[in-house]
C-alpha positions, -999 to +999 in steps of 0.1 A: +001-001+000+029+024+008+044+017-027+009+027-042+010+059-021+045+069-034+033+063-070+003+083-065+024+111-050+045+112-082+013+114-103-001+143-082+032+163-085+036+155-123+000+165-132-001+196-110+032+209-126+019+201-161-014+219-154+004+251-143+025+249-175-004+243-200-035+253-181-053+223-195-086+216-179-081+179-188-047+179-169-064+196-140-090+168-141-062+142-140-045+159-111-078+159-092-082+121-098-047+114-086-050+138-056-083+121-045-066+087-049-037+100-028-060+111+000-080+079-001-049+057+002-033+079+029-065+078+049-067+041+045-032+035+059-039+059+088-074+044+096-062+008+094-036+016+120-060+037+141-088+011+140-065-019+146-046-001+173-074+007+197-071-013+229-071-010+266-091+019+282-102+032+249-124+003+244-146+015+273-153+047+253-155+034+217-173+001+224-177-006+187-142+005+179-134+033+155-149+018+124-171+047+117-140+067+109-143+050+075-175+070+068-159+103+077-132+094+054-156+087+026-174+120+032-141+139+031-133+123-002-167+132-016-164+169-005-129+170-021-143+156-053-171+182-053-148+211-047-123+200-074-151+193-098-165+228-094-130+242-101-124+219-131-158+231-146-149+268-140-115+262-156-131+244-186-157+273-191-129+299-190-109+279-215-139+276-239-148+313-236-112+326-241-103+300-267-071+289-249-050+265-270-036+239-247-003+219-256-016+185-268+018+170-268+023+177-231-013+163-225-003+131-243+030+127-224+015+134-190-015+111-195+007+083-207+030+087-177+001+090-152-015+060-169+015+038-166+021+047-129-015+041-122-014+007-137+016-002-117-001+012-085-032-009-092-011-040-094+006-033-061-028-025-045-041-060-056-011-078-043-011-060-010-033-078+017-042-045+032-054-031-002-091-027-006-111-036-037-126-001-037-092+015-041-083-009-070-116-001-087-109+037-082-075+033-098-089+015-127-114+042-133-087+068-133-067+047-158-096+049-182-096+087-177-059+089-185-066+068-217-093+094-226-067+121-221-044+104-245-070+101-271-081+138-266-045+148-270-041+131-303-074+145-316-063+181-307-028+174-323-042+161-356-073+182-361-067+212-339-100+209-321-090+226-289-125+225-274-120+187-270-099+194-239-123+213-218-153+193-232-136+160-221-128+174-187-164+183-181-176+149-193-152+133-168-165+155-140-201+145-148-192+108-148-174+111-114-203+130-098-227+102-110-204+076-095-201+094-063-238+097-057-244+062-044-213+064-021-227+097-006-261+081-001-246+051+017-225+074+039-256+094+047-277+063+056-250+050+079-246+083+097-283+086+102-284+050+115-307+039+087-313+002+083-291-014+056-317-042+052-355-045+051-366-048+087-401-059+076-385-088+058-364-098+089-396-097+110-415-119+086-387-145+084-385-147+122-422-148+126-423-178+101-400-195+127-427-189+154-407-161+170-427-131+182-406-101+174-411-063+180-390-032+186-366-043+159-338-019+151-310-025+125-281-001+117-246-001+102-216+008+124-196+011+091-200-004+056-191-040+067-204-042+103-242-044+109-259-045+143-294-052+156-315-051+187-349-067+192-375-078+216-389-112+217-421-123+235-421-157+251-443-178+274-439-171+311-430-207+315-401-205+291-367-216+307-334-199+304-321-227+282-350-223+259-345-185+256-308-192+249-318-216+220-342-189+206-315-164+208-290-186+190-316-193+163-322-157+157-285-149+156-278-176+130-307-164+108-295-128+109-259-137+103-265-160+074-293-141+056-284-105+064-248-105+075-257-090+109-230-098+133-238-078+165-271-088+181-288-079+213-320-098+222-344-087+250-369-114+261-403-104+275-431-125+289-464-125+269-480-111+299-456-081+299-473-049+290 
């Protein structure tokens, strides 16, 4: 993962310098992609250390750990994407209005270098046990944008269609915002403690097993940890051993069908008001 971070740092520096030289909106777009990847990978390294390092007295404060830091990381990335996207659109509009002629050869060279480094970084991410699939997919998406940059550079070089540069940059911004939307929605649902699954479906499944459930609550601690609490009504004559069997049955159903790994069950007598 650290090798990937070093490679992304090189891409960030290269694309930023190239943008200041040519003022190409497409190079600015490529810089934004690499910068967002840099932040994502850096936060992943820091969060992995922070989350795995929590122990001792801290567990009494953060009883679920620090997994929700992942969501704040995702929101920070999204805010960065939106801010950079607005700047790219502004730069593209200025380029179109003023008829700025970018250097297509520089665009081709930088896009090629960034594409090669991103391809290598993607390989290291896949081989690293710490690497996440999301980062690999993000790098692959960036690789496609660099390929588009190469094609745009050749079109400008051959046909002198300079509007292709800002137009392609705006198109890539639109695609990125569309891709970002479901990630933002997922982060919002987790922060608002929305249920990641259909609670009515869970209730129906449990009731089909003759388990009387109410006050069912399901939420996500982070993208891969789901928790639930529920109340179960039982006969006043039910033994502790029997309630333990019911709890184990509920736990198995929720884990196998809905990947809910944290469960709290409160038993109540049918005579309880």
